[in-house]
N, C-alpha and C positions, 0 to 999 in steps of 0.2 A: 602442494602449494596452493593453487587456485587463486581466485580473485580475492582481493582484500575486502573485508566487510566494511560497508559504509554505515556509520551511525545515522539513524533517522533523526531528522530535526522535528521540532513540534509542528512546523508548517507542513512538512511532508505527511506527518501522521494525520493532521486535520484534513489535508487534501485527500488522503486515502479514505478517511471516514465519509467525507462528502461525496467522493466518487462511488463508494459502495451504496450510499443512500440513494444516489441518482440511478445507478446502473445495476445494482444488486451484487452480492458476493459471487465471485467466479467470473465476472465480466472484466477481467484485468486488462485485456487488450483494448476494450471499449473505453475504459478509464484513461489509459495511456494515450489514446487517440483523441480524446475529448479536448477541445480547445480551452475549456474552463480549467482543466486539471493538468494537461501536458506540460505547460510552462513551469509548474511547481514540482514536477517529478522527472527532470531531465536525465538523472543518473540511475533511474530505477527501471527494472525489467518486470515483466508480468510475474516472474517467479518471485522477485523481491516483494511485490504487492501481496501475492498469495501467502508467502511465509509471514509477513508482518501482520496480515489480517488474522492468520491463525494464532499468532502470538498474542495479539490484542484481544481476540475472542477468549482465549484461555485465561488470560490475566483478569479480564472483567467478569468472568463467570465464577471466579473464586476457586477454580480447579488448578492443580499443578503446583 
């Protein structure tokens, strides 16, 4: 069963990209704790951010 997947909004994706630009990839906890980004990612975990970043990276690199 597990948790139901939440569809990412455009605002959440933009927030993730801005968070990675500020903190660098892999600093998911820092992004979630940053007051600039936390209000826009209330339903997301560090695992959600990691997985979404991986998916965005694969899709923009033209692989997959």
